[in-house]
VOPAGU-2260 file (C-alpha; in pm, 1 decimal, decimal comma):
REM VOPAGU-2260
SITE   aa  ch    i         X         Y         Z
SITE  UNK   A    0     352,4   -9523,5       7,7
SITE  UNK   A    1     533,9   -9197,1      64,7
SITE  UNK   A    2     474,3   -9027,0     398,8
SITE  UNK   A    3     427,5   -8652,6     415,2
SITE  UNK   A    4     749,2   -8518,4     565,4
SITE  UNK   A    5     879,3   -8164,7     585,5
SITE  UNK   A    6    1026,2   -8161,9     233,5
SITE  UNK   A    7     704,6   -8295,1      81,5
SITE  UNK   A    8     499,5   -8039,4     270,9
SITE  UNK   A    9     719,0   -7760,6     138,9
SITE  UNK   A   10     657,2   -7886,2    -212,7
SITE  UNK   A   11     283,2   -7884,7    -149,4
SITE  UNK   A   12     299,4   -7523,6     -33,9
SITE  UNK   A   13     468,4   -7429,1    -361,1
SITE  UNK   A   14     193,7   -7616,5    -544,3
SITE  UNK   A   15     -64,7   -7389,2    -383,5
SITE  UNK   A   16    -240,4   -7628,1    -147,6
SITE  UNK   A   17    -513,9   -7447,5      45,0
SITE  UNK   A   18    -743,1   -7504,3     338,0
SITE  UNK   A   19   -1039,1   -7327,3     495,8
SITE  UNK   A   20   -1090,7   -7105,4     795,8
SITE  UNK   A   21   -1281,2   -7338,3    1032,7
SITE  UNK   A   22   -1546,7   -7086,4    1139,7
SITE  UNK   A   23   -1631,5   -6900,5     819,6
SITE  UNK   A   24   -1532,9   -7164,6     564,8
SITE  UNK   A   25   -1330,1   -6903,3     376,0
SITE  UNK   A   26   -1053,2   -7042,5     157,3
SITE  UNK   A   27    -708,1   -6944,4     286,4
SITE  UNK   A   28    -345,6   -7048,6     218,1
SITE  UNK   A   29    -262,9   -7371,8     396,9
SITE  UNK   A   30      -4,3   -7227,5     638,1
SITE  UNK   A   31    -181,0   -7326,9     960,3
SITE  UNK   A   32    -275,5   -7677,6     855,8
SITE  UNK   A   33      62,7   -7748,5     702,6
SITE  UNK   A   34     240,3   -7630,2    1013,8
SITE  UNK   A   35      20,5   -7856,5    1219,8
SITE  UNK   A   36     111,0   -8161,2    1013,3
SITE  UNK   A   37     479,2   -8072,4    1029,6
SITE  UNK   A   38     428,9   -8056,5    1406,4
SITE  UNK   A   39     284,7   -8405,5    1403,5
SITE  UNK   A   40     591,7   -8542,4    1228,9
SITE  UNK   A   41     823,6   -8347,1    1457,7
SITE  UNK   A   42     634,5   -8453,0    1767,6
SITE  UNK   A   43     660,7   -8817,2    1670,4
SITE  UNK   A   44    1034,3   -8771,5    1631,6
SITE  UNK   A   45    1064,6   -8674,1    1997,6
SITE  UNK   A   46     957,7   -9026,4    2088,7
SITE  UNK   A   47    1277,7   -9165,9    1943,7
SITE  UNK   A   48    1468,6   -9026,5    2240,1
SITE  UNK   A   49    1255,8   -9233,0    2476,7
SITE  UNK   A   50    1282,9   -9549,7    2267,5
SITE  UNK   A   51    1003,3   -9785,0    2166,7
SITE  UNK   A   52     717,9   -9684,6    1939,4
SITE  UNK   A   53     791,8   -9324,2    1837,0
SITE  UNK   A   54     438,6   -9231,7    1747,3
SITE  UNK   A   55     283,4   -9389,7    2053,5
SITE  UNK   A   56     537,1   -9212,0    2274,7
SITE  UNK   A   57     445,3   -8879,2    2117,5
SITE  UNK   A   58      74,0   -8940,1    2170,5
SITE  UNK   A   59     110,0   -9054,4    2530,7
SITE  UNK   A   60     351,1   -8767,3    2592,2
SITE  UNK   A   61      80,0   -8528,3    2474,9
SITE  UNK   A   62    -150,4   -8657,6    2749,0
SITE  UNK   A   63    -364,2   -8884,1    2529,1
SITE  UNK   A   64    -446,2   -9207,9    2706,6
SITE  UNK   A   65    -385,5   -9558,5    2572,7
SITE  UNK   A   66    -646,8   -9835,0    2596,5
SITE  UNK   A   67    -611,6  -10170,0    2771,2
SITE  UNK   A   68    -654,1  -10462,4    2532,5
SITE  UNK   A   69    -975,6  -10595,3    2687,5
SITE  UNK   A   70   -1147,7  -10257,3    2640,2
SITE  UNK   A   71   -1048,6  -10190,0    2280,7
SITE  UNK   A   72   -1336,1  -10374,1    2111,8
SITE  UNK   A   73   -1604,3  -10183,1    2298,8
SITE  UNK   A   74   -1421,9   -9852,3    2253,2
SITE  UNK   A   75   -1404,2   -9898,4    1876,0
SITE  UNK   A   76   -1766,6  -10021,5    1863,4
SITE  UNK   A   77   -1884,7   -9699,0    2024,8
SITE  UNK   A   78   -1666,8   -9483,0    1803,1
SITE  UNK   A   79   -1793,6   -9657,9    1489,5
SITE  UNK   A   80   -2157,4   -9609,6    1596,5
SITE  UNK   A   81   -2095,9   -9240,2    1667,9
SITE  UNK   A   82   -1937,8   -9185,8    1326,1
SITE  UNK   A   83   -2212,5   -9370,0    1140,7
SITE  UNK   A   84   -2477,1   -9162,6    1317,9
SITE  UNK   A   85   -2317,4   -8836,0    1201,9
SITE  UNK   A   86   -2187,8   -8908,1     852,6
SITE  UNK   A   87   -2378,3   -8920,2     521,0
SITE  UNK   A   88   -2428,2   -9257,0     347,8
SITE  UNK   A   89   -2165,6   -9169,2      84,5
SITE  UNK   A   90   -1897,4   -9204,7     351,5
SITE  UNK   A   91   -1830,5   -9569,2     432,1
SITE  UNK   A   92   -1744,0   -9640,5     797,0
SITE  UNK   A   93   -1598,8   -9990,2     803,2
SITE  UNK   A   94   -1450,2  -10207,7    1076,6
SITE  UNK   A   95   -1137,2  -10373,3     939,3
SITE  UNK   A   96   -1019,3  -10533,7    1264,2
SITE  UNK   A   97   -1093,0  -10529,0    1634,9
SITE  UNK   A   98    -880,5  -10218,6    1684,6
SITE  UNK   A   99    -915,4  -10035,7    1349,3
SITE  UNK   A  100   -1183,2   -9842,0    1158,7
SITE  UNK   A  101   -1167,6   -9722,8     798,0
SITE  UNK   A  102   -1353,2   -9415,2     671,5
SITE  UNK   A  103   -1371,1   -9388,4     291,9
SITE  UNK   A  104   -1429,5   -9040,8     144,0
SITE  UNK   A  105   -1495,7   -9060,9    -232,8
SITE  UNK   A  106   -1281,8   -8791,0    -394,4
SITE  UNK   A  107   -1559,6   -8684,1    -632,1
SITE  UNK   A  108   -1775,1   -8558,6    -343,1
SITE  UNK   A  109   -1479,7   -8430,1    -140,0
SITE  UNK   A  110   -1282,8   -8239,8    -407,6
SITE  UNK   A  111   -1341,1   -8072,7    -741,1
SITE  UNK   A  112   -1172,0   -8231,4   -1041,6
SITE  UNK   A  113    -792,5   -8206,5   -1023,1
SITE  UNK   A  114    -808,1   -7991,9    -709,5
SITE  UNK   A  115    -669,4   -8047,7    -359,5
SITE  UNK   A  116    -884,9   -7810,2    -154,8
SITE  UNK   A  117   -1186,6   -7960,8      20,0
SITE  UNK   A  118   -1522,3   -7857,7    -125,1
SITE  UNK   A  119   -1698,8   -7606,4      98,6
SITE  UNK   A  120   -2011,0   -7825,8      85,2
SITE  UNK   A  121   -1813,5   -8116,4     232,6
SITE  UNK   A  122   -1644,6   -7926,3     514,5
SITE  UNK   A  123   -1929,6   -7993,3     764,3
SITE  UNK   A  124   -1880,2   -8367,6     710,9
SITE  UNK   A  125   -1510,5   -8354,6     797,9
SITE  UNK   A  126   -1586,5   -8129,4    1094,1
SITE  UNK   A  127   -1830,2   -8394,8    1216,8
SITE  UNK   A  128   -1548,8   -8648,4    1200,5
SITE  UNK   A  129   -1324,6   -8410,1    1396,6
SITE  UNK   A  130   -1588,8   -8372,9    1669,8
SITE  UNK   A  131   -1616,7   -8749,4    1708,9
SITE  UNK   A  132   -1238,8   -8786,6    1713,4
SITE  UNK   A  133   -1235,7   -8529,1    1991,8
SITE  UNK   A  134   -1465,1   -8754,7    2195,0
SITE  UNK   A  135   -1259,4   -9066,3    2115,6
SITE  UNK   A  136    -901,8   -8948,3    2146,3
SITE  UNK   A  137    -720,5   -9276,7    2202,1
SITE  UNK   A  138    -670,2   -9351,1    1833,4
SITE  UNK   A  139    -403,1   -9291,3    1573,9
SITE  UNK   A  140    -539,8   -9095,3    1276,8
SITE  UNK   A  141    -388,9   -9182,4     938,3
SITE  UNK   A  142    -519,3   -8980,9     643,4
SITE  UNK   A  143    -430,5   -9153,3     315,4
SITE  UNK   A  144    -494,2   -9015,9     -33,6
SITE  UNK   A  145    -546,0   -9235,6    -341,3
SITE  UNK   A  146    -578,4   -9168,3    -715,0
SITE  UNK   A  147    -689,3   -9356,1   -1024,8
SITE  UNK   A  148    -447,0   -9453,3   -1303,4
SITE  UNK   A  149    -529,3   -9161,6   -1533,8
SITE  UNK   A  150    -228,7   -8935,5   -1590,4
SITE  UNK   A  151     134,7   -8952,5   -1484,4
SITE  UNK   A  152     233,0   -9157,8   -1179,9
SITE  UNK   A  153     424,2   -8874,0   -1012,6
SITE  UNK   A  154     141,5   -8627,4   -1059,5
SITE  UNK   A  155    -113,6   -8870,8    -916,9
SITE  UNK   A  156     109,6   -8932,1    -616,4
SITE  UNK   A  157     147,6   -8559,2    -550,4
SITE  UNK   A  158    -226,0   -8497,7    -589,8
SITE  UNK   A  159    -309,3   -8779,7    -349,0
SITE  UNK   A  160     -64,1   -8636,8     -94,6
SITE  UNK   A  161    -204,7   -8285,4    -124,4
SITE  UNK   A  162    -559,9   -8413,8     -80,2
SITE  UNK   A  163    -461,3   -8611,7     229,3
SITE  UNK   A  164    -295,0   -8299,5     368,2
SITE  UNK   A  165    -606,0   -8091,9     299,5
SITE  UNK   A  166    -832,7   -8332,1     490,3
SITE  UNK   A  167    -576,4   -8360,5     770,9
SITE  UNK   A  168    -556,7   -7982,3     795,9
SITE  UNK   A  169    -932,6   -7951,6     840,0
SITE  UNK   A  170    -925,4   -8215,6    1113,0
SITE  UNK   A  171    -643,4   -8042,8    1300,4
SITE  UNK   A  172    -798,8   -7697,9    1256,6
SITE  UNK   A  173   -1111,4   -7840,9    1418,6
SITE  UNK   A  174    -948,4   -7982,1    1727,0
SITE  UNK   A  175    -780,5   -8313,8    1642,9
SITE  UNK   A  176    -444,2   -8324,6    1820,8
SITE  UNK   A  177    -161,2   -8304,7    1570,5
SITE  UNK   A  178      36,9   -8572,3    1758,3
SITE  UNK   A  179    -226,4   -8823,3    1649,8
SITE  UNK   A  180    -225,8   -8748,2    1277,3
SITE  UNK   A  181      -7,8   -8849,6     984,6
SITE  UNK   A  182    -102,9   -8763,7     623,6
SITE  UNK   A  183      31,6   -8961,1     327,2
SITE  UNK   A  184     -40,3   -9034,6     -36,6
SITE  UNK   A  185     -29,3   -9360,1    -232,8
SITE  UNK   A  186    -114,7   -9227,2    -576,1
SITE  UNK   A  187    -247,3   -9501,9    -800,2
SITE  UNK   A  188     -59,8   -9784,5    -625,0
SITE  UNK   A  189    -347,6   -9919,1    -413,3
SITE  UNK   A  190    -663,5   -9951,0    -627,1
SITE  UNK   A  191    -980,2  -10106,5    -488,2
SITE  UNK   A  192   -1158,7  -10131,8    -825,3
SITE  UNK   A  193   -1087,5  -10178,6   -1195,9
SITE  UNK   A  194    -915,4   -9872,6   -1344,6
SITE  UNK   A  195   -1030,2   -9971,0   -1694,2
SITE  UNK   A  196   -1386,5   -9851,9   -1621,6
SITE  UNK   A  197   -1517,0   -9507,8   -1527,8
SITE  UNK   A  198   -1696,9   -9651,5   -1224,9
SITE  UNK   A  199   -1381,8   -9825,7   -1107,4
SITE  UNK   A  200   -1169,1   -9514,8   -1146,8
SITE  UNK   A  201   -1424,2   -9318,0    -942,8
SITE  UNK   A  202   -1392,4   -9572,0    -659,3
SITE  UNK   A  203   -1014,0   -9550,5    -667,9
SITE  UNK   A  204   -1015,5   -9171,0    -631,3
SITE  UNK   A  205   -1060,6   -9144,5    -256,5
SITE  UNK   A  206    -923,1   -9027,9      76,2
SITE  UNK   A  207    -924,1   -9275,8     362,2
SITE  UNK   A  208    -906,7   -9203,1     732,3
SITE  UNK   A  209    -777,9   -9499,5     929,0
SITE  UNK   A  210    -841,0   -9496,0    1303,2
SITE  UNK   A  211    -638,3   -9742,3    1507,7
SITE  UNK   A  212    -657,1   -9780,2    1884,1
SITE  UNK   A  213    -357,7   -9671,4    2091,7
SITE  UNK   A  214    -285,0   -9983,2    2294,3
SITE  UNK   A  215    -168,2   -9962,4    2652,2
């Protein structure tokens, strides 16, 4: 997995990654969203000076509370129920552990073919996620892009990164604190289905949002 860092973000800008104005839905250059994700990486770096978990330090330093261990299960239960109530059935909301949720956005309903800007018809769905994340702030937000095995490895990796950035930008533009969010791409390296079939390749083209509790 390659994390989105400043150099990778600059490359994505040159590739023409775009986002949307959160009120009108108008397509605009991804300057705001990209800057926000750069801020997330930079903010996490500040935590190094304090020692310990860099990302957790950045989140707590931003005034976002951590959760005591005994309360995590209930907190994640309520967050999962809230997400399921708002999201369409195409988006899988899965509990992977006591302190972690996985949201699976199939790329074919989130993006046009070979594009990295979120479909205007899917923007309300991601905004719904952002609203719920605003109510449940004590979680890390990892946005991870994936691709199928069609095409060159490097291109698939770049496309998966750009798609993760696009979803992350919409979340941040709709209120998710940038200290919480990291966007990354895994290309074709983490398939969940058989790439030799059309159905399997469709499953592998996806963007995941992983929500993990910030432990006290």
